[in-house]
Each structure stands twice: as structure tokens, then as C-alpha cells.
C-alpha positions as CSV (number, residue, x, y, z in Angstrom):
1,X,183.2,52.8,162.4
2,X,179.6,51.9,161.6
3,X,176.8,51.6,164.1
4,X,176.8,47.8,163.7
5,X,180.5,47.7,164.5
6,X,180.0,49.8,167.7
7,X,177.3,47.4,169.1
8,X,178.4,44.4,171.1
9,X,177.8,41.0,169.4
10,X,175.4,39.9,172.1
11,X,171.9,39.1,171.1
12,X,169.5,40.3,173.8
13,X,165.9,39.6,173.9
14,X,163.1,40.9,176.1
15,X,161.9,38.3,178.5
16,X,158.3,37.2,178.7
17,X,155.5,36.6,176.3
18,X,155.1,39.0,173.4
19,X,151.7,40.5,172.9
20,X,149.7,38.9,170.0
21,X,147.5,41.1,167.9
22,X,146.5,38.7,165.1
23,X,144.9,35.2,165.4
24,X,146.6,33.8,162.3
25,X,149.9,32.1,163.1
26,X,152.9,34.0,162.0
27,X,150.9,37.2,161.2
28,X,152.5,39.1,164.1
29,X,156.0,38.1,162.9
30,X,155.1,39.1,159.4
31,X,153.8,42.5,160.5
32,X,157.0,43.1,162.6
33,X,159.1,42.4,159.5
34,X,156.9,44.7,157.4
35,X,157.3,47.5,159.9
36,X,161.1,47.1,159.9
37,X,161.1,47.2,156.1
38,X,158.8,50.3,156.2
39,X,161.1,52.2,158.6
40,X,164.2,51.3,156.5
41,X,162.5,52.4,153.3
42,X,161.4,55.7,154.9
43,X,165.0,56.4,156.1
44,X,166.4,55.4,152.7
45,X,164.0,57.8,150.9
46,X,164.9,60.7,153.2
47,X,168.7,60.0,152.7
48,X,168.3,59.7,148.9
49,X,166.3,62.9,148.8
50,X,169.0,64.7,150.8
51,X,171.8,63.4,148.6
52,X,170.0,64.5,145.5
53,X,169.4,68.0,146.9
54,X,173.0,68.4,148.0
55,X,174.3,67.1,144.6
56,X,171.9,69.4,142.7
57,X,173.0,72.4,144.8
58,X,176.6,71.5,144.0
59,X,176.0,71.1,140.3
60,X,176.6,67.4,140.2
61,X,174.9,64.8,138.1
62,X,174.3,62.3,140.8
63,X,172.4,59.8,138.6
64,X,175.2,59.5,136.1
65,X,177.8,59.1,138.9
66,X,175.8,56.3,140.5
67,X,175.5,54.4,137.1
68,X,179.3,54.5,136.6
69,X,180.4,53.8,140.2
70,X,182.7,50.8,140.8
71,X,183.1,49.8,144.4
72,X,186.3,48.5,145.8
73,X,186.5,45.4,148.1
74,X,186.3,47.5,151.3
75,X,183.1,49.2,150.1
76,X,181.6,45.8,149.1
77,X,182.4,44.4,152.6
78,X,180.9,47.4,154.3
79,X,177.7,47.1,152.3
80,X,177.5,43.4,153.1
81,X,178.0,44.1,156.9
82,X,175.2,46.7,156.7
83,X,173.0,44.1,154.8
84,X,173.6,41.5,157.5
85,X,172.8,44.0,160.3
86,X,169.5,44.8,158.4
87,X,168.6,41.1,158.0
88,X,169.3,40.5,161.7
89,X,166.8,43.3,162.6
90,X,164.3,42.1,160.0
91,X,164.3,38.5,161.3
92,X,164.5,39.6,165.0
93,X,161.3,37.8,166.0
94,X,162.2,34.6,164.2
95,X,165.7,34.6,165.7
96,X,164.3,35.1,169.2
97,X,161.9,32.2,168.7
98,X,164.7,30.0,167.5
99,X,166.8,31.0,170.4
100,X,164.0,30.2,172.9
101,X,163.3,26.9,171.2
102,X,167.0,26.0,171.4
103,X,167.2,26.9,175.1
104,X,164.2,24.8,175.8
105,X,165.8,21.7,174.2
106,X,168.5,21.1,176.8
107,X,169.8,17.6,177.7
108,X,168.1,17.8,181.1
109,X,164.7,18.6,179.4
110,X,165.3,15.7,177.0
111,X,166.1,13.3,179.8
112,X,163.1,14.5,181.8
113,X,160.9,13.8,178.8
114,X,162.3,10.3,178.3
115,X,161.9,9.7,182.1
116,X,158.2,10.9,181.9
117,X,157.5,8.6,178.9
118,X,159.1,5.7,180.7
119,X,156.9,6.2,183.7
120,X,153.7,5.8,181.7
């Protein structure tokens, strides 16, 4: 079972205002995404290096094996699940903002806004 399958499907966000480091709108979100990508790339490079070293020590031509590999449906689905988990982490800030915006737009808030406008 993968790490993503072991986690509950509950999106949890930290409460409160996030610190803002850049004045330009969206720059903090972009930097967050860049840092997620950088950490994923670092892990990927380490794992690839490990795989190449293990293969070389075992006398395997890893590069040729990768070029001829044909994945079955289960492997394709597993890769897609991992890709979706990665995208969720990559767009975490945007998903949180969308969730907060959705919660702010309740029927009661809408009716209160209409009532406020009507009172003017």
C-alpha cells in the first residue's frame, strides 16, 4: 500500500492567516509550489542515483531496461495515483484558498449581504 493510500482522505488546513513574505500577489504561493517541486526533484535524484548504483553493482543495464519497459494497467494506475498526490501537495495553498473562499460563501452570508444592501 502506498503512502497516499494510507492517509485518510480528509483535507486539513492550518487555521489562521499565513505569513506573507513577498509583496507581489501570488508570489508566496508560487514560492511554495517551487519549494515542493524542489524537494520532489531532490528525492527523485537521490532515488535514481541509488537505483543506478544498485543496478551497476548487480551488472544490470538499467538504461536499456527502462527504454523497453511496458507498464501494465495496475502500474499505470499506481503512477497516476502518485501523480495526483503530488499535484495535491503542489497546489496545497491554492486548494486551501479555494476551500476558505467556498466556506465564506454560505447561504447565510449571501442573505446577510443582500440584507445589508437592502438597508442602504
